[in-house]
C-alpha positions in Angstrom: 19.8 -25.2 -98.4 18.9 -21.9 -100.0 21.3 -19.1 -100.7 20.0 -16.8 -97.9 20.8 -19.4 -95.2 24.3 -19.9 -96.7 25.0 -16.1 -96.5 23.9 -16.1 -92.8 26.3 -18.9 -91.9 29.2 -17.3 -93.7 28.7 -14.0 -91.9 28.5 -15.9 -88.5 31.8 -17.8 -89.3 33.5 -14.5 -90.2 32.5 -12.9 -86.9 33.8 -15.9 -85.0 37.2 -15.7 -86.7 37.5 -12.1 -85.9 36.6 -12.7 -82.2 39.2 -15.5 -81.9 42.0 -13.3 -83.4 41.1 -10.5 -80.9 41.1 -13.0 -77.9 44.5 -14.4 -79.0 45.9 -10.9 -79.3 44.7 -10.0 -75.7 46.1 -13.3 -74.3 49.4 -12.6 -75.8 49.6 -9.2 -74.2 48.6 -10.5 -70.8 51.1 -13.3 -70.9 53.8 -10.8 -71.7 52.7 -8.6 -68.7 52.7 -11.6 -66.4 56.2 -12.7 -67.5 57.5 -9.2 -66.8 55.8 -9.1 -63.3 57.4 -12.5 -62.5 60.8 -11.3 -63.4 60.3 -8.2 -61.1 59.1 -10.4 -58.2 62.2 -12.6 -58.5 64.4 -9.6 -58.4 62.6 -8.2 -55.3 62.7 -11.5 -53.5 66.4 -11.7 -54.1 66.9 -8.2 -52.7 64.7 -9.2 -49.6 66.8 -12.3 -49.0 70.0 -10.2 -49.1 68.4 -7.6 -46.8 67.3 -10.3 -44.3 70.7 -11.8 -44.2 72.2 -8.3 -43.8 69.8 -7.4 -40.9 70.3 -10.8 -39.2 74.0 -10.3 -39.4 73.6 -6.8 -38.0 71.3 -8.1 -35.1 73.8 -10.8 -34.2 76.5 -8.1 -34.2 74.4 -6.0 -31.7 73.9 -9.0 -29.4 77.6 -9.8 -29.7 78.5 -6.3 -28.5 75.9 -5.5 -25.8 77.1 -5.1 -22.2 74.7 -7.7 -20.8 75.4 -11.4 -21.4 73.5 -12.8 -24.4 73.4 -16.5 -25.4 71.4 -19.2 -27.2 71.0 -22.6 -25.6 69.1 -25.7 -26.6 66.6 -27.5 -24.4 69.3 -29.8 -23.0 71.1 -26.7 -21.6 73.9 -26.7 -24.2 75.1 -23.2 -25.1 74.9 -22.8 -28.9 76.1 -19.2 -29.2 77.2 -16.5 -26.8 78.7 -13.0 -26.8 81.8 -11.7 -25.1 79.8 -10.5 -22.0 78.6 -14.1 -21.5 82.1 -15.4 -21.7 83.3 -12.8 -19.1 80.3 -13.5 -16.9 80.9 -17.3 -16.9 84.7 -16.8 -16.4 85.4 -18.9 -19.6 88.0 -18.8 -22.3 87.2 -18.1 -25.9 88.6 -21.5 -27.0 86.2 -23.5 -24.9 83.8 -25.3 -27.4 81.4 -27.4 -25.3 79.6 -25.4 -22.6 76.4 -26.3 -20.8 74.2 -24.3 -18.4 74.4 -27.3 -16.0 78.2 -26.8 -15.6 77.5 -23.5 -13.8 74.6 -24.5 -11.4 74.8 -25.8 -7.9 74.6 -29.6 -8.0 71.8 -29.7 -5.4 69.3 -27.7 -7.5 70.3 -28.4 -11.2 67.0 -30.3 -11.9 64.9 -27.7 -10.2 66.4 -24.7 -12.0 66.3 -26.4 -15.4 62.7 -27.5 -14.8 61.7 -23.9 -14.0 63.7 -22.5 -16.9 62.1 -24.9 -19.5 58.7 -23.6 -18.6 59.4 -21.1 -21.3 58.1 -23.8 -23.8 54.6 -23.3 -22.3 54.7 -19.5 -21.7 56.7 -18.5 -24.8 58.9 -16.2 -22.8 60.5 -15.8 -19.4 60.8 -12.5 -17.5 62.8 -11.6 -14.5 63.9 -15.3 -13.9 66.5 -15.3 -11.1 69.1 -17.9 -10.6 72.5 -18.3 -8.9 75.5 -19.7 -10.7 79.2 -20.5 -9.9 81.6 -19.1 -12.5 84.7 -20.9 -13.7 86.7 -18.8 -11.3 84.5 -20.0 -8.4 82.6 -16.8 -7.9 79.0 -17.0 -6.9 76.8 -14.7 -9.0 73.1 -13.7 -8.9 71.6 -13.4 -12.4 68.3 -11.9 -13.7 67.3 -13.5 -17.0 64.8 -12.5 -19.7 64.4 -15.1 -22.4 62.4 -16.0 -25.5 62.1 -18.9 -27.9 64.1 -19.2 -31.2 62.2 -20.5 -34.3 63.8 -21.9 -37.5 62.7 -21.3 -41.1 60.1 -24.1 -41.0 58.5 -22.5 -37.9 59.8 -25.1 -35.4 61.2 -24.1 -32.0 64.7 -25.3 -31.6 66.4 -23.2 -28.9 66.1 -20.5 -26.3 67.8 -17.0 -26.5 68.2 -14.8 -23.5 69.9 -11.9 -21.9 71.3 -12.2 -18.3 72.2 -9.3 -16.1 74.6 -9.7 -13.1 72.7 -8.4 -10.0 75.2 -9.8 -7.5 76.3 -6.3 -6.3 72.7 -5.1 -6.4 71.6 -8.0 -4.1 74.5 -7.4 -1.8 73.5 -3.7 -1.5 69.9 -4.8 -0.9 70.9 -7.2 1.8 73.1 -4.6 3.4 70.2 -2.2 3.3 67.8 -4.8 4.7 70.3 -5.7 7.5 70.7 -2.0 8.2 66.9 -1.5 8.4 66.6 -4.6 10.7 69.3 -3.2 12.9 67.7 0.1 13.0 64.3 -1.5 13.7 65.7 -3.6 16.5 67.5 -0.6 17.9 64.2 1.4 17.9 62.2 -1.6 19.4 64.7 -1.9 22.3 65.2 1.8 22.9 64.6 3.1 26.4 62.2 5.6 24.9 58.6 4.6 24.1 58.3 4.7 20.3 55.1 4.6 18.2 54.9 5.1 14.4 51.6 5.3 12.5 50.8 6.0 8.9 48.6 8.8 7.4 45.5 6.7 8.2 46.4 6.3 11.9 47.3 2.6 11.4 50.2 1.4 13.6 53.4 0.6 11.7 55.8 0.2 14.7 55.3 -0.2 18.4 58.1 -1.0 20.9 58.0 -2.8 24.2 58.8 0.3 26.2 55.5 1.9 24.9 53.5 -1.2 26.0 55.1 -1.1 29.5 54.8 2.7 29.9 51.1 2.8 29.0 50.1 -0.6 30.5 49.2 -2.1 27.1 48.2 -5.7 27.6 49.3 -7.2 24.3 52.8 -7.7 22.9 54.1 -4.9 20.5 53.7 -7.1 17.4 50.0 -7.5 18.0 49.3 -3.8 17.6 50.9 -3.6 14.2 48.2 -2.9 11.5 45.6 -1.8 14.1 43.7 1.4 13.8 45.0 3.7 16.6 42.8 6.7 16.0 41.1 6.2 19.3 44.3 5.6 21.3 44.3 8.9 23.1 40.7 8.5 24.3 41.4 4.9 25.5 44.5 5.8 27.5 43.5 9.2 28.8 42.7 7.9 32.3 46.4 7.1 32.7 47.2 10.9 32.8 46.8 13.5 35.5 44.5 15.6 33.4 42.7 13.2 31.0 40.7 15.7 29.0 43.6 18.1 28.6 45.7 15.2 27.4 43.2 14.3 24.6 42.7 17.9 23.5 46.4 18.5 23.2 47.0 15.1 21.4 44.4 16.0 18.7 45.8 19.5 18.4 49.3 18.2 17.7 47.9 15.8 15.0 45.9 18.6 13.4 48.8 21.1 13.3 51.4 18.5 12.2 54.2 20.6 13.7 57.3 19.1 15.3 57.0 18.9 19.1 60.1 18.2 21.2 60.5 17.8 25.0 56.8 18.6 25.9 56.2 17.6 29.5 53.1 15.6 30.5 52.3 14.0 33.9 50.7 10.6 34.4 48.2 9.7 37.2 50.7 7.3 38.8 53.2 10.1 39.3 55.4 9.5 36.2 56.7 12.5 34.3 57.1 12.0 30.5 58.6 14.1 27.7 56.6 13.9 24.6 58.1 14.2 21.1 56.2 14.3 17.8 57.6 14.3 14.3 55.3 14.3 11.2 56.7 12.2 8.3 56.6 13.5 4.8 57.8 12.0 1.5 58.1 14.3 -1.5 56.0 16.8 0.3 53.2 14.3 0.9 52.2 13.5 4.5 52.9 9.8 5.2 52.5 9.4 8.9 53.7 10.5 12.3 56.3 9.3 14.8 55.7 9.7 18.6 58.2 9.1 21.3 57.7 9.3 25.1 60.7 9.5 27.5 60.2 8.7 31.2 62.1 11.5 32.9 60.6 10.9 36.3 64.0 9.9 37.9 65.8 12.8 36.2 63.2 15.3 37.4 63.1 13.8 40.9 66.9 13.6 41.0 67.2 17.4 40.5 64.4 18.0 42.9 66.1 15.8 45.5 69.4 17.6 45.0 67.7 20.9 45.6 65.9 19.4 48.6 69.1 18.0 50.0 70.8 21.4 49.6 67.9 23.1 51.3 67.8 20.4 54.0 71.5 20.6 54.9 71.5 24.4 54.7 68.6 24.5 57.2 70.3 21.9 59.4 73.5 24.0 59.5 71.6 27.2 60.1 69.4 25.6 62.8 71.6 25.4 65.9 69.1 23.2 67.7 70.2 20.1 65.7 73.3 18.3 66.5 75.6 17.2 63.7 78.3 14.5 63.6 80.5 13.2 60.8 82.1 9.8 61.4 84.4 7.6 59.4 83.9 3.9 58.6 85.3 2.9 62.0 82.8 5.1 63.8 85.4 7.7 64.9 84.0 11.2 65.1 85.6 13.6 62.5 83.3 16.6 62.8 80.9 17.9 65.5 78.8 21.1 65.8 78.2 23.2 68.8 74.6 22.0 69.2 75.7 18.4 69.6 78.3 19.5 72.2 75.5 21.2 74.1 73.2 18.2 73.8 75.8 15.7 75.0 77.7 17.8 77.5 81.0 17.0 75.8 83.2 19.6 74.3 84.4 19.4 70.7 87.9 18.5 71.8 86.5 15.6 73.9 84.5 14.3 71.0 86.8 14.5 68.0 88.6 11.2 67.4 86.5 9.3 69.9 83.9 6.6 69.1 80.3 7.3 70.1 79.9 3.8 71.5 82.5 4.6 74.1 81.1 8.0 75.1 77.4 6.8 75.3 77.8 3.2 76.5 74.1 2.3 77.0 73.2 -1.2 75.8 70.5 0.2 73.5 72.9 2.6 71.9 75.5 -0.2 71.5 73.1 -2.3 69.6 72.1 0.6 67.4 75.7 1.4 66.6 76.5 -2.2 65.6 73.5 -2.2 63.3 74.6 1.0 61.7 78.1 -0.4 61.1 76.4 -3.1 59.0 74.3 -0.5 57.3 77.4 1.0 55.6 77.5 -1.9 53.3 74.1 -1.6 51.8 74.4 2.2 51.4 71.0 3.1 52.8 70.0 6.2 54.7 68.1 5.6 57.9 66.5 7.3 60.9 66.2 5.7 64.3 65.9 6.5 68.0 68.5 6.0 70.7 68.5 6.3 74.4 71.8 7.9 75.7 73.3 9.4 78.8 75.0 12.8 78.7 78.3 13.6 80.3 76.4 14.5 83.5 74.6 11.2 83.5 71.2 12.5 82.4 69.0 10.1 80.4 68.0 11.6 77.0 66.1 10.4 73.9 67.7 11.3 70.5 66.3 10.9 67.0 69.2 10.2 64.6 69.1 10.6 60.8 72.1 9.0 59.1 73.3 9.1 55.5 76.4 7.6 54.0 79.3 9.8 52.9 81.0 9.1 49.5 84.3 10.1 47.9 84.7 11.2 44.3 85.0 7.5 43.2 81.7 6.6 44.8 83.2 4.7 47.7 81.7 5.0 51.2 84.0 6.9 53.5 81.8 7.2 56.5 78.5 8.9 57.4 76.8 12.1 58.4 74.5 12.0 61.4 71.9 14.6 62.5 70.7 14.5 66.1 67.5 15.8 67.5 66.7 15.8 71.2 63.2 14.4 71.5 63.2 13.8 75.2 60.3 16.2 75.9 58.3 14.6 73.0 59.0 11.1 74.3 57.8 12.2 77.8 54.6 13.5 76.1 54.2 10.2 74.3 54.4 8.4 77.6 51.8 10.7 79.0 49.7 10.3 75.9 50.0 6.5 76.2 48.8 6.6 79.8 45.9 8.9 78.8 44.9 6.7 75.9 44.9 3.7 78.3 42.5 5.6 80.6 40.4 6.7 77.6 40.2 3.1 76.3 39.1 1.9 79.7 36.6 4.7 79.9 35.3 4.0 76.4 34.9 0.3 77.3 32.9 1.3 80.4 30.8 3.7 78.4 30.1 1.1 75.8 29.1 -1.4 78.4 27.0 1.3 80.1 25.3 2.0 76.7 24.4 -1.7 76.3 23.0 -1.8 79.8 21.0 1.4 79.4 19.8 0.2 76.0 18.6 -3.0 77.5 17.1 -1.3 80.5 15.3 1.3 78.3 14.1 -1.2 75.7 12.5 -3.5 78.3 9.9 -1.0 79.7 9.3 0.2 76.1 8.4 -3.4 75.0 6.2 -3.7 78.1 4.4 -0.4 77.4 4.0 -1.5 73.8 2.6 -4.9 74.8 0.2 -3.4 77.4 -1.0 -0.8 74.9 -1.6 -3.4 72.3 -3.6 -5.6 74.8 -5.8 -2.7 76.0 -6.5 -1.7 72.4 -7.3 -5.3 71.4 -9.5 -6.0 74.5 -11.5 -2.8 74.2 -11.5 -2.2 70.5 -15.3 -2.1 70.4 -15.5 0.3 73.3 -13.1 2.9 72.0 -14.0 5.5 69.4 -11.8 6.3 66.4 -10.1 9.2 68.1 -9.0 6.9 71.0 -7.8 4.2 68.6 -5.8 6.8 66.7 -4.2 7.9 70.0 -3.2 4.2 70.6 -1.6 4.1 67.1 0.3 7.3 67.9 1.6 5.7 71.1 2.8 2.7 69.2 4.5 4.8 66.6 6.2 6.9 69.3 7.4 3.7 71.0 8.7 2.4 67.7 10.6 5.7 67.2 12.1 5.5 70.7 13.1 1.9 70.1 14.8 2.8 66.8 16.5 5.8 68.5 17.9 3.6 71.3 19.2 1.1 68.7 20.8 3.9 66.7 22.5 5.3 69.9 23.9 1.9 70.7 25.1 1.5 67.1 26.7 4.9 67.1 28.4 4.3 70.5 29.8 0.9 69.3 31.8 2.5 66.5 35.2 3.0 68.0 38.7 3.5 66.7 39.3 -0.2 67.0 39.1 -0.8 63.3 42.7 -2.1 63.4 41.5 -5.2 65.2 39.6 -6.3 62.1 41.8 -6.1 59.0 40.3 -8.4 56.4 40.2 -7.8 52.6 36.8 -6.5 51.7 35.7 -6.6 48.1 33.4 -3.5 47.8 31.8 -4.9 44.6 30.6 -8.0 46.5 29.7 -5.9 49.6 27.3 -3.7 47.5 25.8 -6.8 45.9 25.1 -8.3 49.3 23.5 -5.0 50.5 21.2 -5.0 47.5 19.8 -8.4 48.6 19.3 -7.2 52.2 17.9 -3.7 51.7 14.4 -3.0 50.7 14.8 -1.4 47.3 11.5 -0.4 45.6 11.0 -1.5 42.0 11.2 2.0 40.7 14.7 2.6 42.1 17.9 1.1 40.6 21.3 0.9 42.4 24.2 0.9 39.9 28.0 0.5 40.2 29.5 2.6 37.5 33.1 1.2 37.6 35.0 -1.5 39.4 35.3 -0.9 43.1 38.5 -1.7 45.0 39.4 -4.3 47.5 40.3 -2.6 50.8 41.6 -4.0 54.1 39.4 -3.2 57.1 36.2 -4.0 59.0 33.5 -5.4 56.7 30.7 -4.6 59.1 31.7 -0.9 59.4 31.9 -0.7 55.6 28.4 -2.3 55.3 27.1 0.3 57.8 28.6 3.1 55.8 27.1 2.1 52.4 23.8 0.9 54.0 23.1 4.3 55.6 24.0 6.2 52.4 21.9 3.9 50.1 19.0 3.9 52.6 18.9 7.6 52.7 19.0 7.9 48.9 16.0 5.5 48.7 14.1 7.1 51.6 14.3 10.6 50.1 13.8 9.9 46.4 10.6 11.4 45.0 11.1 10.5 41.4 9.1 8.0 39.3 12.3 6.4 38.2 14.9 6.6 41.0 18.6 6.2 40.2 21.4 5.6 42.7 25.0 5.5 41.3 28.1 4.3 43.1 31.5 5.2 41.7 35.2 5.4 42.8 38.2 7.4 41.7 41.7 6.2 42.7 44.1 8.8 43.9 47.7 8.5 44.9 47.1 7.8 48.6 43.4 7.3 49.0 40.2 6.2 47.2 37.4 8.8 46.6 33.9 7.2 46.5 30.7 8.9 45.5 27.0 7.8 46.1 24.7 10.0 44.0 20.9 10.0 43.6 18.3 11.9 41.6 16.1 12.6 44.6 14.6 15.7 46.2 18.0 17.2 47.1 19.2 19.2 50.2 19.5 22.9 50.7 23.0 24.1 51.1 22.3 25.7 54.5 21.7 22.2 55.9 24.9 20.6 54.6 26.7 20.8 58.0 23.6 20.1 60.1 22.8 16.7 58.6 26.1 15.1 59.9 25.2 16.0 63.5 23.7 13.4 65.7 19.8 13.5 66.0 19.6 15.9 63.1 17.0 14.8 60.5 15.6 17.2 57.9 12.4 15.0 57.4 10.7 13.7 60.4 9.8 10.0 60.0 9.3 7.2 62.4 12.0 5.1 60.6 14.5 8.0 60.8 16.5 8.5 64.0 18.8 11.3 62.6 21.9 9.2 63.5 22.6 7.5 60.1 24.8 10.2 58.6 26.6 10.7 61.9 27.5 7.0 61.8 28.7 7.4 58.2 30.9 10.4 59.2 32.3 8.5 62.2 33.3 5.5 60.1 34.9 7.6 57.4 36.9 9.4 60.1 38.1 6.1 61.5 39.7 5.3 58.1 41.4 8.8 58.0 39.0 10.1 55.4 36.7 13.0 54.8 33.1 13.3 53.7 31.2 16.1 51.9 28.3 16.5 49.6 27.0 18.4 46.6 23.2 18.8 46.1 20.6 20.7 44.1 16.9 20.9 45.1 14.7 18.5 43.0 17.8 17.3 41.0 19.6 15.1 43.5 22.5 14.7 45.9 26.0 13.3 45.7 27.8 12.2 48.9 31.6 12.0 48.5 33.9 10.3 51.0 37.5 9.2 51.0 39.2 6.1 52.5 43.0 6.1 52.9 44.9 3.3 51.1 
């Protein structure tokens, strides 16, 4: 190896030695730094351990001293640790060592409670868990528990820690409040006032039975809860005397949201109601509205009756033409006025203390008096007629009005009787009866005569019609068109005469004997029958707009009534699409019917004329001019009235009433 190569190797070795020394020096420095860091970490760890122990001790102290019960239990229910509040809650002594949650549970549900409680293993925590325990001093307590798992240093779950709050008093208060609310609700539901509560969206929250009864609501009160009642006024408006006015005022009250008290409204059936409205607010926000309706019909009528009675008896006393007696329970006369003395012929002295049965000893009166003695028990007022003899022996007819007399304790002490001499009226009634008998006989003879005349007139008409037809048929080729037209005119005239005779017979047969036939007639079925019998063109419809009533009477006469009105409406309808509407409105003592059409109409100047016999505005061979006369006569038989409203080219409506 030459010298140059040796020099290169020596220089390389020297560099290597220098590098190793530098590396050893750096390693020595880093080792020292690592040693110092380790010492510092050990000191910090020691401090953290002391701090953790200190904080754990402080935390335990907090749980020991909180007002709510705090305890740690294992999964078998054994209580490992607890604070003073827990000891007080369980009613235990401080020296008790072994305690278990099972010791404080009801025996019947230990397993169920522990099973639910141990679900904390799955969930990791338990919130608002409610149980009921029995303390050592036998007090039942309701607890609300919030719990979580306890984990040891190795990260294993070994127990449950929780805080329990005694909510017994709170539950008692809630139950009392609930009971109070239920009592209040039951009180409202059973009030004599109709009550209806709805929320801000018009959904029913409370409905009581009185409301359902008052407004004829078909379902039970519970079934209306939760329903939208925004259309309630419109649905019930027909129950009121002024339906549209009721709806307008109802919506006005809701819009204004102002308190309404004691507002009077009247129903169609005669009831008088007081309406009250109270808007409900919570923290200034509208939450709903409370309605109440009080039936004050009896109260109003009571005061009216009192005034009427005052007026009645004031007039009686002032009117000397009426006799007045006051009697006790034995029928002895206690008081008499001058008019009765004049009617009976007895002086006041002769009447006082006597019994009417002795003074007026007719058999009829005797029976009446005995009946009236019985009447005292049932406390009813009554009017009746008696036949009596005056002191002079004259036979008189008296109308007696009797009302019981009461003392301050409400006990019947006798009666007050008002006497009206109706002898002249009774004599007129007797004369009227005789006259009616004669009229009835005369009407029967006239009706029989009408049948005979009808038959005698129709026979020659038929003969003339037959002869005319034969002549026209046998000589059809010989007669010119003008002659044939004359024959047609003769036949048409004969047909009109035949129709006129039939109508006269029909008109004369309508008498006041409708009481003889008193069957229940369903007007809905009656109209249905007529629609199958009458010829109704395809362009005309006959409609029933609402349910028609069932009325007792003569079905044939009712058929005649509607048949004539519907036939007229068909006959005089000039529209492409004819409409005939039938409707009824129920009033307190009668039904009001209407038959309307969209035909040619009638001028007002003819309104009275059309109801007269043989009066027809349009001459036609099938019109006798008697139809509306028959209608008016039938309506009169049922104590009703008929009238019409009409406008040219727009239509006509016939109105008529039938008494209930």
